[in-house]
Biotite code that builds the C-alpha atoms (Angstrom):
import biotite.structure as struc

atoms = struc.array([
    struc.Atom([-15.298, -9.406, 0.376], chain_id="A", res_id=1, res_name="UNK", atom_name="CA", element="C"),
    struc.Atom([-17.126, -12.640, 1.238], chain_id="A", res_id=2, res_name="UNK", atom_name="CA", element="C"),
    struc.Atom([-14.157, -13.671, 3.408], chain_id="A", res_id=3, res_name="UNK", atom_name="CA", element="C"),
    struc.Atom([-14.559, -10.511, 5.509], chain_id="A", res_id=4, res_name="UNK", atom_name="CA", element="C"),
    struc.Atom([-18.232, -11.287, 6.116], chain_id="A", res_id=5, res_name="UNK", atom_name="CA", element="C"),
    struc.Atom([-17.316, -14.848, 7.106], chain_id="A", res_id=6, res_name="UNK", atom_name="CA", element="C"),
    struc.Atom([-14.759, -13.536, 9.608], chain_id="A", res_id=7, res_name="UNK", atom_name="CA", element="C"),
    struc.Atom([-17.341, -11.121, 11.057], chain_id="A", res_id=8, res_name="UNK", atom_name="CA", element="C"),
    struc.Atom([-19.785, -13.992, 11.519], chain_id="A", res_id=9, res_name="UNK", atom_name="CA", element="C"),
    struc.Atom([-17.112, -16.047, 13.322], chain_id="A", res_id=10, res_name="UNK", atom_name="CA", element="C"),
    struc.Atom([-16.387, -13.135, 15.657], chain_id="A", res_id=11, res_name="UNK", atom_name="CA", element="C"),
    struc.Atom([-20.067, -12.730, 16.528], chain_id="A", res_id=12, res_name="UNK", atom_name="CA", element="C"),
    struc.Atom([-21.038, -16.409, 16.738], chain_id="A", res_id=13, res_name="UNK", atom_name="CA", element="C"),
    struc.Atom([-18.015, -17.518, 18.778], chain_id="A", res_id=14, res_name="UNK", atom_name="CA", element="C"),
    struc.Atom([-17.587, -14.290, 20.785], chain_id="A", res_id=15, res_name="UNK", atom_name="CA", element="C"),
    struc.Atom([-13.916, -13.970, 19.846], chain_id="A", res_id=16, res_name="UNK", atom_name="CA", element="C"),
    struc.Atom([-11.562, -11.468, 18.255], chain_id="A", res_id=17, res_name="UNK", atom_name="CA", element="C"),
    struc.Atom([-10.783, -12.259, 14.603], chain_id="A", res_id=18, res_name="UNK", atom_name="CA", element="C"),
    struc.Atom([-8.107, -10.555, 12.501], chain_id="A", res_id=19, res_name="UNK", atom_name="CA", element="C"),
    struc.Atom([-8.221, -10.043, 8.744], chain_id="A", res_id=20, res_name="UNK", atom_name="CA", element="C"),
    struc.Atom([-5.348, -9.791, 6.273], chain_id="A", res_id=21, res_name="UNK", atom_name="CA", element="C"),
    struc.Atom([-3.795, -6.456, 5.339], chain_id="A", res_id=22, res_name="UNK", atom_name="CA", element="C"),
    struc.Atom([-5.824, -4.662, 2.661], chain_id="A", res_id=23, res_name="UNK", atom_name="CA", element="C"),
    struc.Atom([-5.373, -1.442, 0.699], chain_id="A", res_id=24, res_name="UNK", atom_name="CA", element="C"),
    struc.Atom([-7.280, 1.848, 1.260], chain_id="A", res_id=25, res_name="UNK", atom_name="CA", element="C"),
    struc.Atom([-9.968, 1.128, -1.349], chain_id="A", res_id=26, res_name="UNK", atom_name="CA", element="C"),
    struc.Atom([-10.636, -2.314, 0.127], chain_id="A", res_id=27, res_name="UNK", atom_name="CA", element="C"),
    struc.Atom([-10.636, -0.842, 3.635], chain_id="A", res_id=28, res_name="UNK", atom_name="CA", element="C"),
    struc.Atom([-13.289, 1.685, 2.647], chain_id="A", res_id=29, res_name="UNK", atom_name="CA", element="C"),
    struc.Atom([-15.445, -1.094, 1.187], chain_id="A", res_id=30, res_name="UNK", atom_name="CA", element="C"),
    struc.Atom([-14.879, -3.275, 4.258], chain_id="A", res_id=31, res_name="UNK", atom_name="CA", element="C"),
    struc.Atom([-15.950, -0.539, 6.672], chain_id="A", res_id=32, res_name="UNK", atom_name="CA", element="C"),
    struc.Atom([-19.186, -0.054, 4.724], chain_id="A", res_id=33, res_name="UNK", atom_name="CA", element="C"),
    struc.Atom([-19.864, -3.789, 5.148], chain_id="A", res_id=34, res_name="UNK", atom_name="CA", element="C"),
    struc.Atom([-18.930, -3.873, 8.836], chain_id="A", res_id=35, res_name="UNK", atom_name="CA", element="C"),
    struc.Atom([-21.066, -0.828, 9.627], chain_id="A", res_id=36, res_name="UNK", atom_name="CA", element="C"),
    struc.Atom([-24.075, -2.745, 8.339], chain_id="A", res_id=37, res_name="UNK", atom_name="CA", element="C"),
    struc.Atom([-23.558, -5.791, 10.588], chain_id="A", res_id=38, res_name="UNK", atom_name="CA", element="C"),
    struc.Atom([-25.499, -5.523, 13.839], chain_id="A", res_id=39, res_name="UNK", atom_name="CA", element="C"),
    struc.Atom([-23.482, -5.807, 17.082], chain_id="A", res_id=40, res_name="UNK", atom_name="CA", element="C"),
    struc.Atom([-20.126, -5.963, 15.264], chain_id="A", res_id=41, res_name="UNK", atom_name="CA", element="C"),
    struc.Atom([-17.227, -3.887, 16.539], chain_id="A", res_id=42, res_name="UNK", atom_name="CA", element="C"),
    struc.Atom([-13.993, -3.348, 14.636], chain_id="A", res_id=43, res_name="UNK", atom_name="CA", element="C"),
    struc.Atom([-10.650, -1.587, 14.835], chain_id="A", res_id=44, res_name="UNK", atom_name="CA", element="C"),
    struc.Atom([-7.955, -0.927, 12.245], chain_id="A", res_id=45, res_name="UNK", atom_name="CA", element="C"),
    struc.Atom([-4.416, -2.050, 13.074], chain_id="A", res_id=46, res_name="UNK", atom_name="CA", element="C"),
    struc.Atom([-1.091, -2.742, 11.425], chain_id="A", res_id=47, res_name="UNK", atom_name="CA", element="C"),
    struc.Atom([0.902, 0.466, 11.474], chain_id="A", res_id=48, res_name="UNK", atom_name="CA", element="C"),
    struc.Atom([0.820, 4.216, 12.049], chain_id="A", res_id=49, res_name="UNK", atom_name="CA", element="C"),
    struc.Atom([-2.287, 6.265, 11.386], chain_id="A", res_id=50, res_name="UNK", atom_name="CA", element="C"),
    struc.Atom([-1.033, 7.315, 7.937], chain_id="A", res_id=51, res_name="UNK", atom_name="CA", element="C"),
    struc.Atom([-0.260, 3.746, 6.795], chain_id="A", res_id=52, res_name="UNK", atom_name="CA", element="C"),
    struc.Atom([-1.908, 2.713, 3.532], chain_id="A", res_id=53, res_name="UNK", atom_name="CA", element="C"),
    struc.Atom([-2.254, -1.007, 4.153], chain_id="A", res_id=54, res_name="UNK", atom_name="CA", element="C"),
    struc.Atom([-3.927, -2.071, 7.392], chain_id="A", res_id=55, res_name="UNK", atom_name="CA", element="C"),
    struc.Atom([-5.943, -4.985, 8.740], chain_id="A", res_id=56, res_name="UNK", atom_name="CA", element="C"),
    struc.Atom([-9.048, -5.146, 10.920], chain_id="A", res_id=57, res_name="UNK", atom_name="CA", element="C"),
    struc.Atom([-9.757, -6.691, 14.287], chain_id="A", res_id=58, res_name="UNK", atom_name="CA", element="C"),
    struc.Atom([-13.391, -7.857, 14.398], chain_id="A", res_id=59, res_name="UNK", atom_name="CA", element="C"),
    struc.Atom([-15.266, -8.596, 17.628], chain_id="A", res_id=60, res_name="UNK", atom_name="CA", element="C"),
    struc.Atom([-18.688, -8.368, 19.317], chain_id="A", res_id=61, res_name="UNK", atom_name="CA", element="C"),
    struc.Atom([-19.192, -4.693, 20.131], chain_id="A", res_id=62, res_name="UNK", atom_name="CA", element="C"),
    struc.Atom([-19.453, -5.350, 23.896], chain_id="A", res_id=63, res_name="UNK", atom_name="CA", element="C"),
    struc.Atom([-15.701, -6.151, 23.797], chain_id="A", res_id=64, res_name="UNK", atom_name="CA", element="C"),
    struc.Atom([-14.673, -2.709, 22.552], chain_id="A", res_id=65, res_name="UNK", atom_name="CA", element="C"),
    struc.Atom([-13.004, -1.683, 25.832], chain_id="A", res_id=66, res_name="UNK", atom_name="CA", element="C"),
    struc.Atom([-10.756, -4.742, 25.969], chain_id="A", res_id=67, res_name="UNK", atom_name="CA", element="C"),
    struc.Atom([-6.995, -4.720, 25.453], chain_id="A", res_id=68, res_name="UNK", atom_name="CA", element="C"),
    struc.Atom([-6.425, -6.707, 22.291], chain_id="A", res_id=69, res_name="UNK", atom_name="CA", element="C"),
    struc.Atom([-3.527, -9.033, 21.502], chain_id="A", res_id=70, res_name="UNK", atom_name="CA", element="C"),
    struc.Atom([-0.931, -7.498, 19.182], chain_id="A", res_id=71, res_name="UNK", atom_name="CA", element="C"),
    struc.Atom([-1.115, -9.174, 15.776], chain_id="A", res_id=72, res_name="UNK", atom_name="CA", element="C"),
    struc.Atom([1.579, -7.018, 14.118], chain_id="A", res_id=73, res_name="UNK", atom_name="CA", element="C"),
    struc.Atom([5.330, -7.559, 13.944], chain_id="A", res_id=74, res_name="UNK", atom_name="CA", element="C"),
    struc.Atom([7.898, -5.117, 12.589], chain_id="A", res_id=75, res_name="UNK", atom_name="CA", element="C"),
    struc.Atom([10.829, -6.507, 10.620], chain_id="A", res_id=76, res_name="UNK", atom_name="CA", element="C"),
    struc.Atom([13.882, -4.284, 10.265], chain_id="A", res_id=77, res_name="UNK", atom_name="CA", element="C"),
    struc.Atom([16.008, -5.040, 7.191], chain_id="A", res_id=78, res_name="UNK", atom_name="CA", element="C"),
    struc.Atom([19.417, -3.362, 7.277], chain_id="A", res_id=79, res_name="UNK", atom_name="CA", element="C"),
    struc.Atom([22.455, -3.217, 5.028], chain_id="A", res_id=80, res_name="UNK", atom_name="CA", element="C"),
    struc.Atom([23.736, -1.227, 2.064], chain_id="A", res_id=81, res_name="UNK", atom_name="CA", element="C"),
    struc.Atom([20.200, -0.571, 0.824], chain_id="A", res_id=82, res_name="UNK", atom_name="CA", element="C"),
    struc.Atom([20.650, 2.773, -0.977], chain_id="A", res_id=83, res_name="UNK", atom_name="CA", element="C"),
    struc.Atom([20.202, 1.156, -4.383], chain_id="A", res_id=84, res_name="UNK", atom_name="CA", element="C"),
    struc.Atom([16.994, -0.663, -3.383], chain_id="A", res_id=85, res_name="UNK", atom_name="CA", element="C"),
    struc.Atom([13.391, 0.494, -3.779], chain_id="A", res_id=86, res_name="UNK", atom_name="CA", element="C"),
    struc.Atom([9.965, -0.579, -2.564], chain_id="A", res_id=87, res_name="UNK", atom_name="CA", element="C"),
    struc.Atom([9.548, -3.146, -5.345], chain_id="A", res_id=88, res_name="UNK", atom_name="CA", element="C"),
    struc.Atom([12.866, -4.792, -4.447], chain_id="A", res_id=89, res_name="UNK", atom_name="CA", element="C"),
    struc.Atom([11.796, -5.340, -0.844], chain_id="A", res_id=90, res_name="UNK", atom_name="CA", element="C"),
    struc.Atom([8.284, -6.490, -1.714], chain_id="A", res_id=91, res_name="UNK", atom_name="CA", element="C"),
    struc.Atom([9.596, -8.808, -4.421], chain_id="A", res_id=92, res_name="UNK", atom_name="CA", element="C"),
    struc.Atom([12.038, -10.460, -2.024], chain_id="A", res_id=93, res_name="UNK", atom_name="CA", element="C"),
    struc.Atom([9.312, -11.029, 0.556], chain_id="A", res_id=94, res_name="UNK", atom_name="CA", element="C"),
    struc.Atom([6.827, -12.485, -1.905], chain_id="A", res_id=95, res_name="UNK", atom_name="CA", element="C"),
    struc.Atom([9.450, -14.669, -3.586], chain_id="A", res_id=96, res_name="UNK", atom_name="CA", element="C"),
    struc.Atom([9.533, -16.602, -0.321], chain_id="A", res_id=97, res_name="UNK", atom_name="CA", element="C"),
    struc.Atom([5.924, -17.651, -0.766], chain_id="A", res_id=98, res_name="UNK", atom_name="CA", element="C"),
    struc.Atom([4.461, -14.945, 1.458], chain_id="A", res_id=99, res_name="UNK", atom_name="CA", element="C"),
    struc.Atom([0.983, -13.797, 0.440], chain_id="A", res_id=100, res_name="UNK", atom_name="CA", element="C"),
    struc.Atom([0.502, -10.064, -0.101], chain_id="A", res_id=101, res_name="UNK", atom_name="CA", element="C"),
    struc.Atom([-2.197, -9.971, 2.565], chain_id="A", res_id=102, res_name="UNK", atom_name="CA", element="C"),
    struc.Atom([0.358, -10.843, 5.243], chain_id="A", res_id=103, res_name="UNK", atom_name="CA", element="C"),
    struc.Atom([2.487, -7.767, 4.467], chain_id="A", res_id=104, res_name="UNK", atom_name="CA", element="C"),
    struc.Atom([1.595, -4.192, 5.323], chain_id="A", res_id=105, res_name="UNK", atom_name="CA", element="C"),
    struc.Atom([3.517, -1.045, 4.429], chain_id="A", res_id=106, res_name="UNK", atom_name="CA", element="C"),
    struc.Atom([7.260, -0.937, 3.795], chain_id="A", res_id=107, res_name="UNK", atom_name="CA", element="C"),
    struc.Atom([9.021, 2.135, 5.178], chain_id="A", res_id=108, res_name="UNK", atom_name="CA", element="C"),
    struc.Atom([12.455, 2.688, 3.628], chain_id="A", res_id=109, res_name="UNK", atom_name="CA", element="C"),
    struc.Atom([15.073, 4.786, 5.406], chain_id="A", res_id=110, res_name="UNK", atom_name="CA", element="C"),
    struc.Atom([18.724, 5.530, 4.642], chain_id="A", res_id=111, res_name="UNK", atom_name="CA", element="C"),
    struc.Atom([20.191, 2.548, 6.459], chain_id="A", res_id=112, res_name="UNK", atom_name="CA", element="C"),
    struc.Atom([17.262, 0.202, 6.978], chain_id="A", res_id=113, res_name="UNK", atom_name="CA", element="C"),
    struc.Atom([13.708, -0.591, 5.945], chain_id="A", res_id=114, res_name="UNK", atom_name="CA", element="C"),
    struc.Atom([10.832, -1.403, 8.289], chain_id="A", res_id=115, res_name="UNK", atom_name="CA", element="C"),
    struc.Atom([8.187, -3.886, 7.159], chain_id="A", res_id=116, res_name="UNK", atom_name="CA", element="C"),
    struc.Atom([4.898, -4.188, 9.022], chain_id="A", res_id=117, res_name="UNK", atom_name="CA", element="C"),
    struc.Atom([3.590, -7.744, 8.799], chain_id="A", res_id=118, res_name="UNK", atom_name="CA", element="C"),
    struc.Atom([1.352, -10.289, 10.433], chain_id="A", res_id=119, res_name="UNK", atom_name="CA", element="C"),
    struc.Atom([2.955, -11.761, 13.530], chain_id="A", res_id=120, res_name="UNK", atom_name="CA", element="C"),
    struc.Atom([2.664, -15.371, 12.385], chain_id="A", res_id=121, res_name="UNK", atom_name="CA", element="C"),
    struc.Atom([5.236, -14.879, 9.598], chain_id="A", res_id=122, res_name="UNK", atom_name="CA", element="C"),
    struc.Atom([7.763, -12.799, 11.553], chain_id="A", res_id=123, res_name="UNK", atom_name="CA", element="C"),
    struc.Atom([10.019, -15.635, 12.713], chain_id="A", res_id=124, res_name="UNK", atom_name="CA", element="C"),
    struc.Atom([9.963, -17.312, 9.297], chain_id="A", res_id=125, res_name="UNK", atom_name="CA", element="C"),
    struc.Atom([11.151, -14.154, 7.549], chain_id="A", res_id=126, res_name="UNK", atom_name="CA", element="C"),
    struc.Atom([13.706, -13.425, 10.255], chain_id="A", res_id=127, res_name="UNK", atom_name="CA", element="C"),
    struc.Atom([15.327, -16.821, 9.668], chain_id="A", res_id=128, res_name="UNK", atom_name="CA", element="C"),
    struc.Atom([15.184, -16.831, 5.876], chain_id="A", res_id=129, res_name="UNK", atom_name="CA", element="C"),
    struc.Atom([15.803, -13.364, 4.437], chain_id="A", res_id=130, res_name="UNK", atom_name="CA", element="C"),
    struc.Atom([19.492, -12.952, 3.635], chain_id="A", res_id=131, res_name="UNK", atom_name="CA", element="C"),
    struc.Atom([19.315, -10.889, 0.459], chain_id="A", res_id=132, res_name="UNK", atom_name="CA", element="C"),
    struc.Atom([17.118, -8.214, -1.082], chain_id="A", res_id=133, res_name="UNK", atom_name="CA", element="C"),
    struc.Atom([17.902, -8.087, -4.775], chain_id="A", res_id=134, res_name="UNK", atom_name="CA", element="C"),
    struc.Atom([21.672, -8.550, -4.910], chain_id="A", res_id=135, res_name="UNK", atom_name="CA", element="C"),
    struc.Atom([22.285, -6.881, -1.548], chain_id="A", res_id=136, res_name="UNK", atom_name="CA", element="C"),
    struc.Atom([23.209, -8.875, 1.556], chain_id="A", res_id=137, res_name="UNK", atom_name="CA", element="C"),
    struc.Atom([21.031, -7.816, 4.485], chain_id="A", res_id=138, res_name="UNK", atom_name="CA", element="C"),
    struc.Atom([20.499, -8.475, 8.175], chain_id="A", res_id=139, res_name="UNK", atom_name="CA", element="C"),
    struc.Atom([17.062, -8.764, 9.755], chain_id="A", res_id=140, res_name="UNK", atom_name="CA", element="C"),
    struc.Atom([15.679, -8.278, 13.220], chain_id="A", res_id=141, res_name="UNK", atom_name="CA", element="C"),
    struc.Atom([12.229, -8.071, 14.777], chain_id="A", res_id=142, res_name="UNK", atom_name="CA", element="C"),
    struc.Atom([11.795, -4.821, 16.699], chain_id="A", res_id=143, res_name="UNK", atom_name="CA", element="C"),
    struc.Atom([9.150, -3.473, 19.052], chain_id="A", res_id=144, res_name="UNK", atom_name="CA", element="C"),
    struc.Atom([6.756, -0.727, 18.001], chain_id="A", res_id=145, res_name="UNK", atom_name="CA", element="C"),
    struc.Atom([8.393, 1.814, 20.328], chain_id="A", res_id=146, res_name="UNK", atom_name="CA", element="C"),
    struc.Atom([11.677, 1.490, 18.383], chain_id="A", res_id=147, res_name="UNK", atom_name="CA", element="C"),
    struc.Atom([10.104, 1.886, 14.938], chain_id="A", res_id=148, res_name="UNK", atom_name="CA", element="C"),
    struc.Atom([10.735, 5.094, 13.000], chain_id="A", res_id=149, res_name="UNK", atom_name="CA", element="C"),
    struc.Atom([8.211, 5.418, 10.183], chain_id="A", res_id=150, res_name="UNK", atom_name="CA", element="C"),
    struc.Atom([9.344, 7.423, 7.149], chain_id="A", res_id=151, res_name="UNK", atom_name="CA", element="C"),
    struc.Atom([7.498, 8.431, 3.997], chain_id="A", res_id=152, res_name="UNK", atom_name="CA", element="C"),
    struc.Atom([8.514, 6.445, 0.943], chain_id="A", res_id=153, res_name="UNK", atom_name="CA", element="C"),
    struc.Atom([11.249, 8.194, -1.053], chain_id="A", res_id=154, res_name="UNK", atom_name="CA", element="C"),
    struc.Atom([10.082, 9.999, -4.173], chain_id="A", res_id=155, res_name="UNK", atom_name="CA", element="C"),
    struc.Atom([11.147, 12.224, -7.049], chain_id="A", res_id=156, res_name="UNK", atom_name="CA", element="C"),
    struc.Atom([9.054, 15.310, -7.803], chain_id="A", res_id=157, res_name="UNK", atom_name="CA", element="C"),
    struc.Atom([8.263, 16.124, -11.421], chain_id="A", res_id=158, res_name="UNK", atom_name="CA", element="C"),
    struc.Atom([7.011, 19.561, -12.478], chain_id="A", res_id=159, res_name="UNK", atom_name="CA", element="C"),
    struc.Atom([5.835, 19.487, -16.065], chain_id="A", res_id=160, res_name="UNK", atom_name="CA", element="C"),
    struc.Atom([3.324, 20.683, -18.640], chain_id="A", res_id=161, res_name="UNK", atom_name="CA", element="C"),
    struc.Atom([0.752, 18.300, -20.111], chain_id="A", res_id=162, res_name="UNK", atom_name="CA", element="C"),
    struc.Atom([-2.066, 18.533, -22.649], chain_id="A", res_id=163, res_name="UNK", atom_name="CA", element="C"),
    struc.Atom([-4.787, 17.119, -20.381], chain_id="A", res_id=164, res_name="UNK", atom_name="CA", element="C"),
    struc.Atom([-5.507, 15.162, -17.212], chain_id="A", res_id=165, res_name="UNK", atom_name="CA", element="C"),
    struc.Atom([-6.520, 12.012, -19.094], chain_id="A", res_id=166, res_name="UNK", atom_name="CA", element="C"),
    struc.Atom([-5.153, 8.849, -17.551], chain_id="A", res_id=167, res_name="UNK", atom_name="CA", element="C"),
    struc.Atom([-3.111, 7.861, -20.607], chain_id="A", res_id=168, res_name="UNK", atom_name="CA", element="C"),
    struc.Atom([-1.482, 11.300, -20.697], chain_id="A", res_id=169, res_name="UNK", atom_name="CA", element="C"),
    struc.Atom([-0.696, 11.326, -16.976], chain_id="A", res_id=170, res_name="UNK", atom_name="CA", element="C"),
    struc.Atom([0.607, 7.748, -17.036], chain_id="A", res_id=171, res_name="UNK", atom_name="CA", element="C"),
    struc.Atom([2.972, 8.596, -19.880], chain_id="A", res_id=172, res_name="UNK", atom_name="CA", element="C"),
    struc.Atom([4.201, 11.714, -18.085], chain_id="A", res_id=173, res_name="UNK", atom_name="CA", element="C"),
    struc.Atom([4.818, 9.837, -14.835], chain_id="A", res_id=174, res_name="UNK", atom_name="CA", element="C"),
    struc.Atom([6.629, 6.797, -16.254], chain_id="A", res_id=175, res_name="UNK", atom_name="CA", element="C"),
    struc.Atom([8.013, 8.072, -19.589], chain_id="A", res_id=176, res_name="UNK", atom_name="CA", element="C"),
    struc.Atom([5.678, 5.967, -21.732], chain_id="A", res_id=177, res_name="UNK", atom_name="CA", element="C"),
    struc.Atom([4.392, 6.648, -25.229], chain_id="A", res_id=178, res_name="UNK", atom_name="CA", element="C"),
    struc.Atom([0.644, 7.184, -25.662], chain_id="A", res_id=179, res_name="UNK", atom_name="CA", element="C"),
    struc.Atom([0.307, 3.689, -27.162], chain_id="A", res_id=180, res_name="UNK", atom_name="CA", element="C"),
    struc.Atom([2.284, 2.110, -24.315], chain_id="A", res_id=181, res_name="UNK", atom_name="CA", element="C"),
    struc.Atom([0.134, 3.896, -21.743], chain_id="A", res_id=182, res_name="UNK", atom_name="CA", element="C"),
    struc.Atom([-3.091, 2.791, -23.394], chain_id="A", res_id=183, res_name="UNK", atom_name="CA", element="C"),
    struc.Atom([-1.876, -0.811, -23.611], chain_id="A", res_id=184, res_name="UNK", atom_name="CA", element="C"),
    struc.Atom([-1.110, -0.848, -19.871], chain_id="A", res_id=185, res_name="UNK", atom_name="CA", element="C"),
    struc.Atom([-4.549, 0.586, -19.091], chain_id="A", res_id=186, res_name="UNK", atom_name="CA", element="C"),
    struc.Atom([-6.427, -1.840, -21.338], chain_id="A", res_id=187, res_name="UNK", atom_name="CA", element="C"),
    struc.Atom([-4.488, -4.773, -19.827], chain_id="A", res_id=188, res_name="UNK", atom_name="CA", element="C"),
    struc.Atom([-5.870, -3.913, -16.384], chain_id="A", res_id=189, res_name="UNK", atom_name="CA", element="C"),
    struc.Atom([-2.443, -2.969, -15.023], chain_id="A", res_id=190, res_name="UNK", atom_name="CA", element="C"),
    struc.Atom([-3.496, 0.437, -13.665], chain_id="A", res_id=191, res_name="UNK", atom_name="CA", element="C"),
    struc.Atom([-5.267, 1.432, -10.468], chain_id="A", res_id=192, res_name="UNK", atom_name="CA", element="C"),
    struc.Atom([-6.386, 4.883, -9.389], chain_id="A", res_id=193, res_name="UNK", atom_name="CA", element="C"),
    struc.Atom([-6.691, 5.223, -5.620], chain_id="A", res_id=194, res_name="UNK", atom_name="CA", element="C"),
    struc.Atom([-6.306, 1.422, -5.440], chain_id="A", res_id=195, res_name="UNK", atom_name="CA", element="C"),
    struc.Atom([-9.313, 0.809, -7.740], chain_id="A", res_id=196, res_name="UNK", atom_name="CA", element="C"),
    struc.Atom([-8.804, -0.714, -11.198], chain_id="A", res_id=197, res_name="UNK", atom_name="CA", element="C"),
    struc.Atom([-9.442, 1.699, -14.091], chain_id="A", res_id=198, res_name="UNK", atom_name="CA", element="C"),
    struc.Atom([-9.451, 0.543, -17.728], chain_id="A", res_id=199, res_name="UNK", atom_name="CA", element="C"),
    struc.Atom([-10.489, 3.753, -19.526], chain_id="A", res_id=200, res_name="UNK", atom_name="CA", element="C"),
    struc.Atom([-7.711, 5.810, -21.092], chain_id="A", res_id=201, res_name="UNK", atom_name="CA", element="C"),
    struc.Atom([-9.984, 8.869, -21.015], chain_id="A", res_id=202, res_name="UNK", atom_name="CA", element="C"),
    struc.Atom([-10.446, 8.713, -17.223], chain_id="A", res_id=203, res_name="UNK", atom_name="CA", element="C"),
    struc.Atom([-9.826, 12.223, -15.821], chain_id="A", res_id=204, res_name="UNK", atom_name="CA", element="C"),
    struc.Atom([-7.558, 12.525, -12.810], chain_id="A", res_id=205, res_name="UNK", atom_name="CA", element="C"),
    struc.Atom([-7.763, 15.078, -10.017], chain_id="A", res_id=206, res_name="UNK", atom_name="CA", element="C"),
    struc.Atom([-5.053, 16.376, -7.671], chain_id="A", res_id=207, res_name="UNK", atom_name="CA", element="C"),
    struc.Atom([-4.615, 13.910, -4.821], chain_id="A", res_id=208, res_name="UNK", atom_name="CA", element="C"),
    struc.Atom([-5.172, 10.830, -7.006], chain_id="A", res_id=209, res_name="UNK", atom_name="CA", element="C"),
    struc.Atom([-2.688, 7.981, -6.624], chain_id="A", res_id=210, res_name="UNK", atom_name="CA", element="C"),
    struc.Atom([-1.685, 6.086, -9.776], chain_id="A", res_id=211, res_name="UNK", atom_name="CA", element="C"),
    struc.Atom([-0.472, 2.496, -9.284], chain_id="A", res_id=212, res_name="UNK", atom_name="CA", element="C"),
    struc.Atom([1.054, 0.849, -12.361], chain_id="A", res_id=213, res_name="UNK", atom_name="CA", element="C"),
    struc.Atom([1.915, -2.842, -12.230], chain_id="A", res_id=214, res_name="UNK", atom_name="CA", element="C"),
    struc.Atom([5.606, -3.321, -12.956], chain_id="A", res_id=215, res_name="UNK", atom_name="CA", element="C"),
    struc.Atom([6.327, 0.416, -12.944], chain_id="A", res_id=216, res_name="UNK", atom_name="CA", element="C"),
    struc.Atom([5.516, 1.778, -9.495], chain_id="A", res_id=217, res_name="UNK", atom_name="CA", element="C"),
    struc.Atom([3.310, 4.543, -8.138], chain_id="A", res_id=218, res_name="UNK", atom_name="CA", element="C"),
    struc.Atom([2.830, 8.246, -8.758], chain_id="A", res_id=219, res_name="UNK", atom_name="CA", element="C"),
    struc.Atom([0.806, 10.848, -6.876], chain_id="A", res_id=220, res_name="UNK", atom_name="CA", element="C"),
    struc.Atom([-0.850, 13.663, -8.818], chain_id="A", res_id=221, res_name="UNK", atom_name="CA", element="C"),
    struc.Atom([0.135, 16.281, -6.282], chain_id="A", res_id=222, res_name="UNK", atom_name="CA", element="C"),
    struc.Atom([-0.966, 19.711, -7.575], chain_id="A", res_id=223, res_name="UNK", atom_name="CA", element="C"),
    struc.Atom([-2.502, 21.536, -10.515], chain_id="A", res_id=224, res_name="UNK", atom_name="CA", element="C"),
    struc.Atom([-0.621, 24.834, -10.928], chain_id="A", res_id=225, res_name="UNK", atom_name="CA", element="C"),
    struc.Atom([-2.448, 26.681, -13.693], chain_id="A", res_id=226, res_name="UNK", atom_name="CA", element="C"),
    struc.Atom([-2.098, 27.026, -17.468], chain_id="A", res_id=227, res_name="UNK", atom_name="CA", element="C"),
    struc.Atom([0.739, 28.041, -19.749], chain_id="A", res_id=228, res_name="UNK", atom_name="CA", element="C"),
    struc.Atom([0.261, 30.695, -22.444], chain_id="A", res_id=229, res_name="UNK", atom_name="CA", element="C"),
    struc.Atom([-0.344, 27.853, -24.889], chain_id="A", res_id=230, res_name="UNK", atom_name="CA", element="C"),
    struc.Atom([-3.076, 26.344, -22.705], chain_id="A", res_id=231, res_name="UNK", atom_name="CA", element="C"),
    struc.Atom([-1.090, 23.418, -21.340], chain_id="A", res_id=232, res_name="UNK", atom_name="CA", element="C"),
    struc.Atom([-1.562, 22.354, -17.727], chain_id="A", res_id=233, res_name="UNK", atom_name="CA", element="C"),
    struc.Atom([1.304, 22.871, -15.298], chain_id="A", res_id=234, res_name="UNK", atom_name="CA", element="C"),
    struc.Atom([1.229, 19.996, -12.775], chain_id="A", res_id=235, res_name="UNK", atom_name="CA", element="C"),
    struc.Atom([3.394, 18.391, -10.113], chain_id="A", res_id=236, res_name="UNK", atom_name="CA", element="C"),
    struc.Atom([3.791, 14.622, -9.670], chain_id="A", res_id=237, res_name="UNK", atom_name="CA", element="C"),
    struc.Atom([5.449, 12.592, -6.945], chain_id="A", res_id=238, res_name="UNK", atom_name="CA", element="C"),
    struc.Atom([7.082, 9.491, -8.421], chain_id="A", res_id=239, res_name="UNK", atom_name="CA", element="C"),
    struc.Atom([7.660, 6.981, -5.640], chain_id="A", res_id=240, res_name="UNK", atom_name="CA", element="C"),
    struc.Atom([10.855, 4.946, -5.745], chain_id="A", res_id=241, res_name="UNK", atom_name="CA", element="C"),
])
């Protein structure tokens, strides 16, 4: 978070607006705690709709709060026969072009096109260079915010019975892993809960927790629905595609 403090100091010392990279919800929460402790610093979140997960901050001296700020976000529409593609396909194609993760916000996948929120400085580069996502030929265009339709990421719902809410159990249920495979992923540091790294297999999840598994995807522990006659938990998961 040192970089965020440095950007805040630039905003205050030079009396300018400074933008950060996109960061995830856990990092945003940490950043706001830092910014709230810096005297005379104002900030706004930007980079997508209110419900977006990844956003960036605009930092400025607090006397500038009523100003109209420059738009730092572009929206890239990727269209084609994308029904076979998922979030990882789109993100992988973007990052394979040398784009840093911090320059890319959320990816909203619809039936005929996907919308990518991204920092404005990379919009033209991606527009000129993206021709395929996976093995699918695509067309790209930059569109204005008023033409963007944001959709929730597609998911599959799983209703199932499990022995406990331990992380290794839930991870196995979500991604069809054995107990040993789940524990290996956890111990390797490949798992985040609510965007924070967790390396304890015994970690207990609660409804509303988001599981992110490197190389596998994401799953939301949606609801806890009671116990079976044999004492097993009935739960619902959303497995994001």
